[in-house]
C-alpha positions, 0 to 999 in steps of 0.5 A: 685894428685887427681882432685878436680872436685866437688870443681872447679865446686863449685867455678865456680858457685860463681862468684866473681869478683876480685877487679879491681885496677888502676895504680897510673900513670896519663893517659898522663904520658907514663914514668910510664905507663907499656909496658912489663915485662920479666925475665933477668939475671942481671950483678950482677949474680942474676936473676930479674923480670923487668917491663919496662915502655913506656919510657924504664924506669925500673918500677919493679926490683924484685929479683927472687929465680932462673932462670925464663922463661915466665911472665904473666900479670893478665887481670885486676890486676897489678900482674905479674906471673914469672914462673921458667924455666925447671925444676924449682919449683917456681912461684913468684906472683908480685904486681908491683904496691905495688912493692912486692911479694904477693906469692911464689908458689912452685910445689908440691911433685914430680912436676916441672914447665915447664916454662909457665903458664897463668891466665884465661881470668876472671882472677880467675884461674892460670893454669900452665903446670907441670911434674908428675916426676915419670910417666913423664906425663904432667899435666895441674894444676889450682889454685884459686886466690880467695883461695891463689892459692890453687890447684883446679883441675889437669889434664892430658895434654894427652902428655910429656913435656907440654910446652906453654899453652893458652886460646882460645878467647871468649871460655873455651877451652885451647890449650896445646904444648905437646912438646914430650921430656921427661926429669928428674930432676936427668939428668938436662935438658938432653932429655931422648926420642928423638928416640920415642917422640911424640909431640902433640897439644892438646885442653882441656876444661878448667873446665872438662879436657876433651880432645877436640881435639888432633893433631899430625905430620906425623910419619917422623916428630916426632922429630919436637917438638911442644913448643911455640904457640900463638892464634889470636882473630880468634882462629888461632894458630901459632906454633914455632917448634924445631927439635931434629933430623938430622940438615942437613934435614932443615925441616920446623920450623913454623906451623899453626893450625885452629880448627878441621884441621891438623896442616899445616907446613910453609916453609921459603925460604931455605936459611932462613929456614936453618939459623934458625938452627933448633930451634925456640924459640917463636911465637907471633901474632901482634895486628891485628892478621893477621901477626906473628913473630917467633924467631930463636935465635940460628939462630940470626934472626926473621921471619915474616909471613902473616897467612891470606894466610900462606906465609913468608914475610921477616926476620931481624937479631937479635943476640941471639933474642928470646923475642916477643911481639906485640905494638899496631900498626898493624905489629909491634913487640918488640924483645928482646935479650940475649945480652940485646938489644931490638928493635922494628920492623915494618914489613909493613914499614921495619923500625927497632929501637933500645929502649933506655933502660940503663939497662944492662941485658941478657933477657930471652926467653919471654917478654909480653906486660903489658897494665893496 
């Protein structure tokens, strides 16, 4: 698809502020204040998007057309974008105040989504990772909210299998995790290039698509897929890796990146690293930006890291735990699991508490804080 950079630049020049809506809940009523959103599979066999309140009540139950992966909240409006799991083709945009579907975006011909997307910091753009099926090359696609989610830019991701992406704080720079794994809808989720895969961490200019920085792992580690990332306010990126090679190698599965520097691999103690079973599913910073959590759902554990000096702190057991998000407390996270369980864990106190959810559901891989 042709990149419409002229149109994008025209829109950039017309700084129209999106209207800010307010929640109906009163300031002191935590029962109707949102806390997190996530996709899940219900006991009815259908796929849902849920919004959960600070008192663990269900504020939104939206039926999805299929399995979704990541949910992204708009920074100024009560909107959630719920993105189909690879190789799905839908994004549902839901207004959780009005309890209605605002827009169902369908991937363009010859495309599918990779499960992740973000709103730009100013709330004007929806940015997604997509697969150009004919070439197998990754694309970064930008849609305008002011123009009914029409595509206004379409850039290469400069890699195969772009998965999670983020916008760097206070900048117009995107960081993209190119997982390196070639797939094709005709082969389901089969991985087609494990011997030659080349993951990368890419930084792009949001407004031009220009490649600003590319980081790759050493050649002998090319089967460590760079899949999930998060960035703190200082611009440090934590990376969750998935090993596609010999499970007996017990390679590091967590890494950190700072602008202009090589990716630095971090090792947990050998028994913990081995217990991760070669697969990390999500990474998130805490509210302070010093501590990070990385989930290993196949190993039923969550590891915690101090990225001030890049060292492993501790781990907790969480059967099929994968979804992570920070609370407003330093070093504290909410962890969701495919078992339906949600817990809070504070690294510093070591305290773990189970959230009193009455909902019976299997949470998908990611959950997202919602704070409007």
